C-alpha positions as CSV (number, residue, x, y, z in Angstrom):
1,M,-24.8,-35.8,8.4
2,P,-21.4,-34.9,10.0
3,R,-19.1,-32.8,8.2
4,P,-16.4,-34.6,6.0
5,P,-13.1,-34.6,7.5
6,R,-10.5,-32.0,6.3
7,R,-7.9,-33.7,3.9
8,L,-5.8,-30.8,3.1
9,P,-2.4,-30.6,4.7
10,T,-1.7,-28.0,7.3
11,P,1.1,-25.7,5.9
12,R,3.9,-24.5,8.0
13,A,4.7,-21.4,5.8
14,M,2.5,-19.1,3.7
15,I,2.6,-16.2,1.4
16,V,-0.3,-14.0,0.2
17,A,-0.4,-11.3,-2.4
18,P,-2.7,-9.8,-5.2
19,Q,-0.7,-11.3,-8.0
20,P,-0.8,-15.3,-8.5
21,E,2.6,-15.1,-10.4
22,A,4.2,-13.3,-7.6
23,V,2.7,-15.6,-5.0
24,E,4.1,-18.7,-6.8
25,A,7.6,-16.9,-6.7
26,G,7.6,-16.4,-3.2
27,A,6.2,-19.9,-2.4
28,A,9.0,-21.5,-4.4
29,V,11.6,-19.6,-2.3
30,L,9.8,-20.8,1.0
31,S,9.9,-24.2,-0.4
32,V,13.6,-24.4,-0.7
33,G,14.2,-23.0,2.8
34,G,14.3,-19.2,2.2
35,T,13.2,-16.9,5.1
36,A,10.0,-15.0,4.9
37,L,12.1,-11.9,3.9
38,D,13.6,-13.9,0.9
39,A,10.1,-15.0,-0.3
40,L,8.9,-11.4,0.2
41,L,11.7,-9.9,-2.0
42,A,11.0,-12.6,-4.7
43,C,7.3,-11.9,-4.7
44,A,7.8,-8.2,-4.8
45,L,10.0,-8.3,-7.7
46,V,7.7,-10.3,-9.8
47,Q,5.0,-7.8,-8.7
48,G,6.9,-5.1,-10.3
49,V,6.9,-7.0,-13.6
50,V,3.3,-8.3,-13.7
51,D,1.6,-5.3,-12.1
52,P,3.8,-2.5,-13.8
53,L,1.4,0.5,-12.7
54,M,1.2,-0.7,-9.1
55,C,5.0,-0.9,-8.2
56,G,8.4,-1.4,-9.4
57,L,12.1,-0.8,-9.2
58,A,11.6,3.0,-9.3
59,G,9.1,2.9,-6.5
60,L,8.7,3.2,-2.7
61,G,7.5,1.3,0.2
62,V,7.2,0.3,3.9
63,L,8.2,-3.1,5.4
64,Q,7.4,-4.4,8.9
65,L,9.2,-7.5,9.9
66,H,9.2,-9.7,13.2
67,D,12.4,-11.9,13.6
68,P,11.7,-14.6,16.3
69,R,15.4,-15.2,16.8
70,G,15.9,-12.0,18.8
71,G,12.4,-11.0,19.3
72,E,12.9,-7.8,17.2
73,T,10.1,-6.0,15.4
74,V,11.2,-3.5,13.0
75,V,9.8,-1.0,10.3
76,L,12.0,0.0,7.3
77,D,10.7,3.1,5.6
78,A,11.6,3.7,1.9
79,L,8.9,6.1,1.2
80,S,10.2,8.6,-1.5
81,V,11.4,12.2,-1.0
82,C,11.1,15.4,-3.1
83,P,14.3,15.9,-5.4
84,A,16.8,18.6,-4.1
85,A,15.8,20.7,-7.0
86,A,12.2,21.0,-5.9
87,T,11.1,24.3,-4.3
88,E,7.9,25.0,-2.2
89,A,6.4,27.5,-4.6
90,M,7.6,26.2,-8.0
91,W,3.9,25.0,-8.9
92,A,1.9,27.5,-6.8
93,D,0.8,29.4,-10.0
94,R,-0.3,26.2,-11.7
95,Y,-2.7,25.1,-8.8
96,L,-6.3,24.5,-10.2
97,G,-7.8,22.8,-7.3
98,D,-8.0,19.4,-5.4
99,C,-9.0,16.3,-7.3
100,A,-12.6,15.8,-6.6
101,D,-12.1,12.7,-4.7
102,G,-9.3,14.2,-2.6
103,Y,-6.6,11.9,-4.3
104,G,-4.0,14.5,-5.1
105,Y,-4.1,18.0,-6.9
106,R,-4.9,19.3,-10.1
107,L,-2.2,21.5,-11.8
108,A,-2.1,23.2,-15.2
109,G,-0.5,20.6,-17.5
110,A,-0.7,17.9,-14.8
111,V,3.0,18.3,-14.4
112,N,2.8,16.7,-11.0
113,E,1.1,13.5,-12.5
114,I,2.6,12.7,-15.8
115,G,6.0,13.1,-17.2
116,H,9.6,13.7,-15.9
117,G,8.7,16.6,-13.5
118,A,6.4,14.2,-11.5
119,V,9.1,11.8,-10.5
120,T,10.3,11.7,-6.8
121,T,13.5,9.9,-5.5
122,P,12.9,6.1,-5.4
123,G,14.4,4.0,-2.7
124,I,12.6,0.6,-2.7
125,L,15.7,-1.2,-3.8
126,R,17.6,0.3,-0.8
127,L,15.1,-1.3,1.4
128,F,15.3,-4.7,-0.3
129,E,19.1,-4.8,-0.1
130,A,19.1,-3.6,3.6
131,A,16.5,-6.1,4.5
132,H,18.2,-8.8,2.7
133,A,21.4,-8.2,4.5
134,R,19.8,-8.7,7.9
135,W,17.2,-11.4,7.4
136,G,17.8,-13.0,4.0
137,R,19.3,-16.6,3.7
138,L,19.4,-17.3,0.0
139,P,21.7,-15.5,-2.4
140,W,20.4,-12.0,-3.5
141,R,20.9,-12.8,-7.2
142,G,18.7,-16.0,-7.0
143,L,15.9,-13.9,-5.7
144,F,15.5,-12.2,-9.1
145,E,15.3,-15.4,-11.2
146,A,11.6,-15.6,-11.3
147,A,11.0,-11.7,-12.1
148,I,13.6,-11.9,-15.0
149,G,11.9,-14.8,-16.3
150,W,8.5,-13.2,-16.3
151,A,9.9,-10.1,-18.0
152,E,11.8,-12.1,-20.6
153,D,9.3,-14.9,-21.3
154,G,6.3,-12.7,-20.9
155,W,3.1,-12.7,-18.8
156,M,-0.7,-12.5,-19.7
157,V,-2.7,-9.5,-18.7
158,R,-5.1,-10.2,-15.8
159,P,-8.5,-8.7,-15.2
160,H,-7.3,-6.4,-12.6
161,V,-4.3,-5.2,-14.5
162,H,-6.8,-4.5,-17.5
163,T,-8.9,-2.5,-15.0
164,M,-5.9,-0.3,-14.2
165,F,-4.7,-0.1,-17.9
166,T,-8.2,1.1,-18.8
167,A,-9.0,3.4,-15.7
168,D,-10.1,6.9,-16.7
169,E,-10.0,9.3,-13.8
170,A,-11.0,12.4,-15.8
171,A,-14.2,12.9,-13.6
172,Y,-11.7,13.4,-10.6
173,G,-9.4,15.7,-12.4
174,R,-6.7,13.2,-13.1
175,L,-5.5,11.7,-16.5
176,S,-6.4,8.3,-17.7
177,M,-4.1,5.3,-17.2
178,T,-3.9,5.0,-21.0
179,D,-2.3,8.3,-21.2
180,K,0.5,7.1,-18.8
181,L,1.0,3.9,-20.9
182,A,1.1,5.9,-24.1
183,F,3.5,8.7,-22.8
184,T,6.7,6.9,-24.1
185,A,7.3,5.0,-27.1
186,E,8.4,2.1,-24.9
187,G,5.2,2.3,-23.1
188,R,3.1,2.1,-26.2
189,A,5.2,-0.9,-27.5
190,L,4.8,-2.8,-24.2
191,Y,1.4,-2.1,-23.2
192,L,-0.8,-1.0,-26.0
193,R,-2.3,-2.9,-29.0
194,A,-1.7,-1.8,-32.6
195,D,-4.8,0.4,-32.5
196,G,-3.7,2.4,-29.4
197,T,-5.9,0.7,-27.0
198,P,-4.6,-1.0,-23.9
199,K,-3.8,-4.7,-24.1
200,R,-6.7,-6.9,-22.9
201,P,-7.1,-9.9,-20.5
202,G,-5.0,-12.9,-22.2
203,D,-2.8,-10.6,-24.2
204,G,0.9,-11.2,-23.5
205,V,3.4,-8.7,-22.4
206,R,7.2,-9.2,-22.8
207,N,9.7,-6.8,-21.5
208,P,13.4,-7.8,-22.4
209,A,14.7,-4.3,-21.5
210,M,13.3,-4.7,-17.9
211,A,14.8,-8.3,-17.7
212,G,18.1,-6.6,-18.5
213,T,17.5,-4.1,-15.6
214,L,16.6,-6.7,-13.2
215,R,19.8,-8.6,-14.2
216,A,22.0,-5.7,-13.7
217,V,20.4,-5.2,-10.1
218,A,20.9,-8.9,-9.4
219,A,24.5,-8.7,-10.1
220,G,25.3,-5.2,-8.8
221,G,22.8,-4.7,-5.9
222,A,20.9,-1.4,-5.3
223,A,23.9,0.6,-6.2
224,A,23.6,-0.6,-9.9
225,F,20.2,1.3,-9.9
226,Q,21.0,4.1,-7.6
227,E,24.4,4.9,-8.7
228,G,25.4,2.9,-11.7
229,E,24.6,2.5,-15.3
230,I,20.7,2.5,-14.7
231,A,21.1,5.7,-12.7
232,A,22.9,7.2,-15.5
233,R,20.1,6.4,-18.2
234,I,17.5,7.8,-15.7
235,V,19.3,10.9,-15.0
236,A,20.2,11.6,-18.8
237,D,16.4,11.1,-19.6
238,M,15.5,13.6,-16.7
239,A,18.0,16.2,-18.0
240,A,16.6,16.0,-21.6
241,N,13.1,16.5,-20.4
242,G,13.2,19.0,-17.7
243,G,13.0,16.6,-14.8
244,L,13.8,17.3,-11.2
245,L,15.5,14.0,-10.2
246,S,19.4,14.2,-10.2
247,R,22.2,11.7,-9.8
248,A,23.0,13.0,-6.3
249,D,19.2,12.4,-5.4
250,L,19.5,8.7,-6.4
251,A,22.8,8.1,-4.8
252,G,21.9,9.7,-1.6
253,F,18.7,8.0,-0.8
254,R,18.7,6.2,2.7
255,V,16.3,3.9,4.2
256,T,14.8,5.0,7.7
257,E,14.6,2.3,10.4
258,T,11.9,3.1,13.0
259,T,10.2,1.4,16.0
260,P,6.6,0.4,15.3
261,L,3.7,1.7,17.1
262,R,2.3,-0.8,19.6
263,V,-1.3,-0.3,20.0
264,P,-3.3,-2.4,22.8
265,F,-6.7,-3.8,21.6
266,R,-8.7,-6.5,23.4
267,G,-5.7,-8.2,25.0
268,F,-3.7,-8.0,21.8
269,V,-0.9,-5.6,20.6
270,V,-1.4,-4.3,17.0
271,S,2.1,-3.3,15.7
272,L,1.9,-0.5,13.0
273,P,4.4,1.7,11.2
274,A,4.9,5.2,12.5
275,P,4.7,8.3,10.5
276,P,5.1,9.2,7.8
277,A,3.5,5.7,7.2
278,G,-0.2,5.3,7.9
279,G,-0.2,3.2,11.1
280,I,-1.5,6.1,13.2
281,V,-4.9,6.2,11.6
282,V,-5.4,2.7,12.4
283,G,-3.9,2.8,15.8
284,E,-6.1,5.8,16.9
285,A,-9.2,4.5,15.6
286,L,-8.5,1.1,17.5
287,R,-7.9,3.0,20.7
288,I,-11.3,4.8,20.4
289,L,-13.2,1.7,19.4
290,E,-12.0,-0.4,22.3
291,R,-14.3,1.8,24.5
292,F,-17.3,0.2,22.7
293,D,-19.0,-3.0,22.9
294,L,-18.9,-3.4,19.2
295,A,-20.0,-7.1,19.1
296,A,-23.1,-6.2,21.0
297,L,-23.8,-3.7,18.2
298,G,-23.7,-6.5,15.7
299,H,-21.5,-6.7,12.7
300,N,-22.3,-4.2,10.0
301,S,-25.4,-3.0,11.9
302,P,-26.3,0.6,11.6
303,G,-25.0,1.4,15.1
304,Y,-21.8,-0.5,14.2
305,I,-21.2,1.3,11.0
306,H,-22.1,4.7,12.7
307,T,-19.6,4.2,15.7
308,V,-16.7,2.9,13.4
309,T,-17.3,5.7,10.9
310,E,-17.1,8.2,13.7
311,A,-14.0,7.1,15.2
312,L,-12.4,6.7,11.8
313,R,-13.3,10.3,10.8
314,V,-11.6,11.6,14.1
315,A,-8.5,9.6,13.3
316,L,-8.4,10.8,9.5
317,A,-9.0,14.4,10.8
318,D,-6.2,14.2,13.3
319,R,-3.8,12.7,10.6
320,E,-4.8,15.6,8.3
321,A,-4.2,18.2,11.1
322,H,-1.0,16.9,12.8
323,I,0.8,14.2,10.7
324,G,3.4,15.0,7.9
325,D,7.0,14.2,7.5
326,P,8.3,13.8,11.2
327,A,11.6,15.5,9.9
328,F,9.6,18.6,9.4
329,H,6.5,18.2,11.6
330,P,7.0,16.2,14.8
331,P,3.9,14.4,15.4
332,P,2.0,14.3,18.7
333,L,1.7,10.7,18.9
334,D,1.4,10.3,22.6
335,R,-1.6,12.4,22.8
336,L,-3.3,10.9,19.7
337,L,-2.9,7.3,21.1
338,S,-3.6,8.5,24.7
339,D,-6.3,7.0,27.0
340,A,-7.6,10.4,27.7
341,H,-8.1,11.2,24.0
342,A,-9.7,8.0,23.2
343,D,-12.0,8.4,26.2
344,E,-12.9,12.1,25.3
345,V,-13.6,10.9,21.7
346,A,-15.7,8.0,22.6
347,A,-17.7,10.1,25.0
348,R,-18.3,12.6,22.4
349,I,-19.6,9.8,19.9
350,R,-22.0,8.4,22.6
351,R,-23.4,12.0,23.1
352,G,-24.1,12.0,19.4
353,G,-21.3,14.3,18.3
354,R,-20.4,14.1,14.6
355,A,-16.9,14.5,13.1
356,G,-16.6,16.3,9.8
357,A,-15.3,14.3,7.0
358,P,-11.6,15.0,6.4
359,R,-10.0,15.7,3.0
360,P,-8.5,12.3,2.0
361,D,-4.7,12.1,2.2
362,G,-4.0,12.6,-1.3
363,E,-2.4,9.1,-1.9
364,P,-3.4,7.2,-5.0
365,R,-4.6,3.6,-5.0
366,D,-2.1,2.2,-7.4
367,T,-0.3,0.1,-4.8
368,T,0.3,-3.5,-3.8
369,T,1.1,-5.7,-0.8
370,V,2.7,-8.9,0.2
371,S,2.7,-10.8,3.6
372,V,4.7,-13.9,4.5
373,V,5.2,-16.3,7.3
374,D,8.1,-18.8,7.2
375,R,8.7,-22.1,9.1
376,D,10.7,-20.5,11.7
377,G,8.3,-18.0,12.7
378,M,9.5,-14.8,10.8
379,V,6.7,-12.5,9.7
380,A,7.2,-9.9,7.0
381,S,4.6,-7.6,5.4
382,L,5.4,-5.1,2.8
383,T,3.2,-2.4,1.1
384,H,4.8,-0.7,-2.0
385,T,3.9,1.6,-4.9
386,L,4.8,3.8,-7.7
387,G,2.5,6.5,-6.1
388,V,0.7,7.4,-9.4
389,P,2.5,6.0,-12.4
390,S,4.5,9.0,-14.2
391,G,4.2,7.3,-17.7
392,V,8.1,7.9,-17.8
393,I,10.1,4.8,-19.1
394,P,13.7,5.8,-19.5
395,P,15.0,4.4,-22.7
396,G,16.5,0.9,-22.5
397,T,15.3,0.3,-18.9
398,G,11.9,-1.3,-19.4
399,I,10.9,0.3,-16.1
400,M,8.1,3.1,-15.3
401,L,9.1,5.6,-12.9
402,N,6.9,6.9,-9.9
403,G,4.9,9.9,-10.2
404,A,4.6,10.6,-6.4
405,M,4.9,14.4,-6.8
406,N,1.3,14.3,-7.2
407,W,1.1,13.6,-3.4
408,Y,2.5,16.9,-2.6
409,D,0.5,20.1,-1.9
410,P,1.6,22.7,-4.5
411,R,0.5,25.7,-2.1
412,P,3.2,26.8,0.2
413,G,3.0,26.8,4.1
414,R,1.0,23.5,4.6
415,P,2.2,20.2,6.2
416,G,2.1,18.5,2.8
417,S,3.9,21.3,0.8
418,I,6.8,20.6,-1.5
419,A,10.3,20.9,0.2
420,P,13.6,19.3,-0.9
421,G,14.2,16.0,0.7
422,K,10.7,15.8,2.2
423,K,8.6,12.8,2.4
424,R,4.8,12.8,2.2
425,F,2.5,11.1,4.7
426,S,1.6,7.6,3.3
427,S,-1.5,5.5,4.2
428,M,0.6,2.4,3.6
429,A,0.5,0.4,6.9
430,P,1.8,-3.2,6.8
431,T,0.7,-4.8,10.2
432,I,1.5,-7.3,12.6
433,V,-0.7,-8.4,15.6
434,F,0.7,-10.2,18.7
435,D,-1.0,-12.0,21.5
436,A,-0.6,-11.1,25.2
437,A,2.6,-13.5,25.3
438,G,4.2,-11.7,22.4
439,R,3.6,-14.2,19.7
440,P,2.6,-13.1,16.2
441,V,-0.9,-14.1,15.5
442,A,-1.7,-12.1,12.2
443,T,-0.1,-10.0,9.5
444,L,-1.9,-8.1,6.9
445,G,-1.5,-5.1,4.5
446,A,-3.6,-3.2,1.7
447,P,-3.3,-1.2,-1.3
448,G,-6.0,1.5,-1.6
449,G,-4.8,5.1,-0.8
450,A,-6.9,6.8,1.9
451,W,-8.9,3.6,2.1
452,I,-6.1,1.5,3.5
453,G,-6.6,2.7,7.2
454,V,-10.3,2.4,6.8
455,A,-10.1,-1.2,5.4
456,L,-7.3,-2.5,7.9
457,V,-9.4,-1.2,10.9
458,Q,-12.5,-3.2,9.7
459,V,-10.3,-6.3,9.0
460,L,-8.8,-6.2,12.4
461,L,-12.2,-5.9,14.0
462,N,-13.4,-8.7,12.0
463,L,-10.5,-10.9,13.3
464,L,-10.2,-9.7,16.9
465,E,-13.8,-8.6,17.8
466,F,-15.9,-11.1,15.8
467,G,-13.4,-14.1,15.5
468,M,-13.5,-14.4,11.7
469,G,-10.8,-16.2,9.8
470,M,-8.6,-14.2,7.6
471,Q,-10.5,-15.2,4.3
472,E,-13.8,-14.1,5.8
473,A,-12.4,-11.2,7.4
474,V,-11.0,-9.7,4.1
475,M,-14.1,-10.6,2.2
476,A,-16.7,-9.2,4.6
477,P,-18.5,-6.2,3.2
478,R,-16.8,-2.9,4.1
479,F,-17.7,0.8,4.2
480,S,-15.6,4.0,4.0
481,A,-15.5,7.2,6.1
482,T,-13.3,9.4,3.8
483,T,-16.0,11.6,2.3
484,P,-18.9,13.5,3.6
485,A,-21.2,10.5,2.8
486,I,-20.7,6.9,4.3
487,D,-19.7,5.0,1.2
488,V,-21.0,1.3,1.5
489,S,-20.3,-1.7,-0.4
490,N,-23.1,-3.1,-2.6
491,R,-23.3,-6.2,-0.3
492,I,-24.4,-4.1,2.7
493,P,-28.1,-4.5,3.0
494,R,-30.4,-1.7,1.9
495,A,-32.2,-1.7,5.2
496,V,-29.0,-1.0,7.0
497,Q,-28.5,2.1,4.5
498,R,-32.1,3.4,5.3
499,A,-31.4,3.1,9.0
500,L,-28.1,5.1,8.7
501,E,-29.9,7.7,6.6
502,A,-32.6,7.9,9.4
503,R,-29.8,8.7,11.9
504,G,-28.9,11.6,9.6
505,H,-26.2,10.2,7.6
506,A,-25.7,10.7,4.0
507,V,-25.0,7.3,2.4
508,R,-23.7,6.5,-1.1
509,R,-23.9,2.9,-2.4
510,A,-20.8,1.6,-4.5
511,W,-21.6,-0.7,-7.3
512,H,-18.4,-2.9,-6.4
513,S,-19.0,-6.0,-4.4
514,Y,-15.6,-5.7,-2.8
515,P,-14.6,-1.9,-2.6
516,F,-12.5,0.3,-0.4
517,A,-8.9,-1.0,-0.6
518,A,-7.8,-4.6,-1.0
519,P,-6.7,-6.2,2.2
520,H,-4.6,-9.4,2.2
521,G,-3.3,-11.2,5.3
522,I,-2.5,-14.3,7.1
523,T,-3.5,-15.4,10.7
524,L,-1.5,-17.8,12.9
525,W,-3.7,-19.0,15.6
526,D,-2.1,-21.9,17.3
527,G,0.9,-21.4,15.0
528,V,-1.0,-22.7,11.9
529,P,-1.0,-20.1,9.0
530,E,-4.3,-19.3,7.4
531,G,-4.3,-16.9,4.3
532,G,-6.9,-14.5,2.9
533,A,-6.8,-12.6,-0.3
534,D,-9.3,-9.8,-1.3
535,P,-11.4,-11.2,-4.1
536,Q,-11.4,-7.8,-6.1
537,R,-7.8,-8.5,-7.0
538,D,-6.3,-11.3,-8.9
539,G,-4.3,-12.8,-6.0
540,M,-4.2,-15.8,-3.5
541,A,-2.8,-17.4,-0.5
542,M,-0.4,-20.3,-0.8
543,G,0.9,-22.5,1.8
544,V,4.1,-24.5,1.9
545,D,4.7,-27.6,4.0
């Protein structure tokens, strides 16, 4: 029998994110004529309310945006910096070792992970404000309405939020998330039950103090947070508890605008954020993999997984060796993305050479993303985070501060060492793909720490090499190359695992069905948006006519 005809309307705009409440807020903005940037901001603000360990007003992030009016594609970087009071050797005597999974560093007293000393200078609101001034259409104040409503009226704990609330990372050398929730009286009142356990799916969370903070920023802009009453509360709490962050740090934060890396692949151009953001890993891996007939190997075949793993391991090792804050360590981008380098690595892979597994980049997985396309063809993708949540909620603010000092190597003399004003490399890589005529055909991003680059490469190959739709591309089983073993999804067949082991690879099977980051994205083939949301999170894609 013939397939029934499609009866669904074709949307002209679309938004995708891991939180349904946030997607609804962004879609509502699109429906009343807001730009992709307007919708992205409304969505991101709600994400900070309903996913409070993932992101927030005291966080950091990277935005990539394409504006069809002038054809410009821009990256805005609001990655946080070490406070001015930080010194390179201040925690050297506390160093106990790397976390077992490579995500961060173990220090005596966990001072880099929980509490006031763990907080870096946040700047995500500076990014939001700068972007809105250039690409927004609706009033700034109105973009806060949905977030204020969710904070004041309350929201229900969802499955993935509960997963984060109850995550115990002691086996890796980190604290449990419950420790973070319980660090302040405000955190205990907001996120724990009367018996001291985290709230469960279906439990409500109301945060009127956060609603007040959001109102202040809606009325006064980023300055209300970075310089005004909210800054005063944050700094007073820091001073009372031995924190590093100062009023000058908050007031002095500036957003960095950069030109994206433009990496050719199969006749397309993949636009990626430059260091200290994570596009270099994706770009270098794609340059190497373009030298192989991946389709002939077969999707997720032993030969395909071997080849992609080796390319990723080279890219990750090069990142570790060469990439830090460009202001401190200028990166050799031309060499890493060159034909000569890609040819040499591809030849080495064909000869059977093996790359060693690099140490992951130290970035936690407590991150989120949003991608939007509007009716006029503007494309925007944001990845933002708290780093690791510090547990610190300054009294009266309702917001948890970032704990991104956990990213910095406490040992002096290293590319990732602590230094005043220094940024740390971040895997975050909001991505836009263009066709040969310069038209955007896809946008995507992912949370997931060192897995971000690994996942984005595989989704891009799914789209551009194998012709999958976005939902299929983000759902397809993935594997990871960030440890000495190849980590595989539980949906990759055991026969493939045995064949990889016969090639000499150690293989570890994850129990998760959808592990290794959580990509979300939108394709625009023939100008028609199609969204895809990774099923491991709670989100969705929503089209708007």
